[in-house]
N, C-alpha and C positions, 0 to 999 in steps of 0.2 A: 745428264746421261734421258737420251729420248725413249721411255721404254713401248714395246709395239705391244698390241693388243689394243681390246675397247675396254672402253669408260662405264659405269656404272651404270648412266642416264641412257645409254647409248644401247648392250642390253638389255635395259627394260622399253624400253622404243623399241624393237627385235620385239619383244616375250605380248605386246603390246597389240601390236602389227599382227604377230599370229595364234594372239586371239578372236581378234575382228574379224578374221576370216575362217577361226575356226567355226566360230555365231553365225559366220552368215551360210557355215557348208551345211553344216549339219542335220538340220533341221530340215536343210532342199533336196539332203539323202534318203532321211527318214520318209518324207513323203515320199522320193519317187519309186522306194520300196511299197509303199502302200499300193499307189498304182497299179507299178506292175502287179502284184495279186491280181489286183482287180481288174486291168486285164489279162490275164494270165485266165479267170474263170470267165470272162465276162466269152474266149478263146473256147473251154472249154463247152460250153453253154452251145455251140454255133456245133460244135462240133458234135452234141451228142442231136440235136435235133436233126445237121445233114442227115450222121445216120440213122435217124427215126424217119427220116421220109426215103435212101436207099431200101432202107429195108423191106418199109410200102413197096415201095417201081419190082422190086423185088419175088412178092409173098402176091400182086396180085390187087393191090392194094388195102391187105391187111396188116391190119395196123400195129407193132410187138405188143401184148398188156399188160407190160409193164418196165418202168428199164431196168429192171434185174432180168428179162429176156433179152435185151437188146445185151448187153455190159458182157452178159456173161456166155453170147456165144463170139466163139474165138474168132469167125470172118469180120464180124465189126469191133473188136474191138480184139489182139493179139496179147494185149497186157493190161486189162481189164479193165475198169469203169477206171474213167478218172476221178483225180482227186480233186477239189476245189481249194487252192493254196492259200487261204482263208479259213479252212476247218467248217464250213456251210458245209450242207448234202445234197446233191442231186433229183431233182422228182422228179415225175411226169404227171401231169396234167391227163388224166384220163381220154375227159373232154376234145380239147384238140391240139393233143398228142404233140403239148410243149415244153422242154422245162426250162424251171428254174431252180435257183442257189438258193435254200435257209437263211443263207448269211446275209441275202437279200430287202428281211421279209421283216 
């Protein structure tokens, strides 16, 4: 009488293959998540810098006194200041009017 089903060896081989695939995939997924957060932060910095320039163009070359002045203005940021996905804080250099994030320092 012949039984239908898998042998223990066949099941172990399948489990080993799935384990190897998981060992390859999981580190790549976590690396991708970190890269996505870094890219989102860089995008926020670019957005803040472009809004600073727009503010200066609208105000005849006068830059905002602080980043809070800009992000508190509903015309430029209706939803408020963007948050860094890496939990850093954005700050504006008073002399260059460029934004940086504390997580990169």
